[in-house]
N, C-alpha and C positions, 0 to 999 in steps of 0.2 A: 587527587584521588578522593572519591567519596567514601562515606562510612561503610557502605556495603562492600565495596572493593577491599577496604582495609580489613573488614571482618573475614571475607573470603581468603585473603592472603594469610591471615592469622590461622585460619582453619587448615589451610594447605600446609603451612609450616608446622603446625601441631601434629598433624598426621605423619608428616615426614620425620619429625623428631621422635614421635611415640607411635610407631606403626602397630596396627592391629593385626592379629593372626599371623605374625611374623615368626618364621622358623619352621623348618621341615622336619618334624619328628618322625620316628619310625612309623611305617605304615600300619594301619589297623587291619585286622584279618576280616572284619565284617565289611560287606559291600565291595564295590569296585573303586579303584583309584585311577584317575587319569592325570598325567603330568605333562606340562608343557614348558619348554624353555624358549624365551623370546629375547631378542637383542635388537636394539636400535643401532645399526652400524654408523649412523651419522654422528651420534653423540656418545655411544658406548653404554647407554642404560641397559641393564639386564634384569630379567625377572624369570624365576622358576616358580611356577604355580602348580599346586597339587589340589585336585578336587576329588572329594570322596562322594561317591554316588551310591545310593541304595535304590535300585529300580529306576524310577524317573525323578527321584528327589535328590538334590544336592544336600548332603548332610554335614559337610564341612569343607572349608577352604583354608589352605595354609600357603605361605609363599616366602621366598627369600629373594633378595635382589640388591642391586646397588645402582646408583645413578642420581640424577637431579631430584630436587624436592618434588617436582611435579610427578615424575614417574613413581616415586616411592609413596607419595601421598595418595595417588590414584589407586595403587595396589592396596593400600590400607583401607581406603574408602570402599573399594569394590568388595574386598573380603568381608568387611563389616556388613555390607549390604546383603550379600548372599549367604554368609555363614550363619547369621543369627536366626533366621526364620526357616531355614530348610526349604528353599524354593525349588520349583520343578526345573528340569532342563529347559523346557519350552519357555518358561518365564525368564530364565537366565539369558537365553538367546535373544528374547525380545528386549531385555534390558541392554544387552550389548549393542543390538541394532539401533536402538534409540539413542544411546550414548554416541555411537559412531555418527549417526545422522546429525546430531546437535554439534559435535565437534567439527564436522566438515561444513557446517552452515556459515562459517565466518561471522558468527555473532547473531545470525538471524533467528536461531532457535535456542531458547533457554531451557535448561534441564529443570524439570519439575522437582522441587525439594521433597514433596510428598512421596514421589516415586523413587528418587535417586538419593535421598538423604544428604549426607555431607558431600557426596560426589557432585551435587548440583553446583557447588562452589567452583567446579572446573569449567563451567560454561564459558567463562571469559577466555579460556585457553584457545577457543575456536578462532579468535581474532589474530592469533599468532601461529601461522601455518607450520613453522619450524617446531613448535611445541606440541602440536596435535599428536604426533607419533609417540612422544613421551607419555602423554596422558592415556593413550590407547593401548600401550604395551601390555598391561595386566589384563585388560578386557579381551584382547586378542588371545592371550594365554589361557584365560578362562574358557573362551569359545573352543579352543583347540583341546584343552584338557577334558572337557565334558564330552567332546566328540570321541575321544580315545577311551573314555571310561565305559 
């Protein structure tokens, strides 16, 4: 294993052990909230993600779940990415589509760290088709939640 792979593995484990934006607090009155529950029936990973939307801007993301370190780290990384800056629905959909394309590429497309932040560490998952659904779970939940908001 090279140094970069080791660094990415550590980053995934850190997000898994110390998840960001974890916990579904009572819903705020301001804006609209969309919620999505997703489950990977193959391995049992589960995510419930709640997106708070004000007009066309995502103003917050919170989630709860259980499962493997990849699914939990991916949810943490995603929530960090979209919750911090208040991105638009359209930009969030673009992020999800790019993430999906990279993970389905079987290692041919690397995620750009400038765009995906810590989630770029999940690029290597694309080489393991059984793990792609684990990494995608929260991203599919976000896509569904903002469509419902």
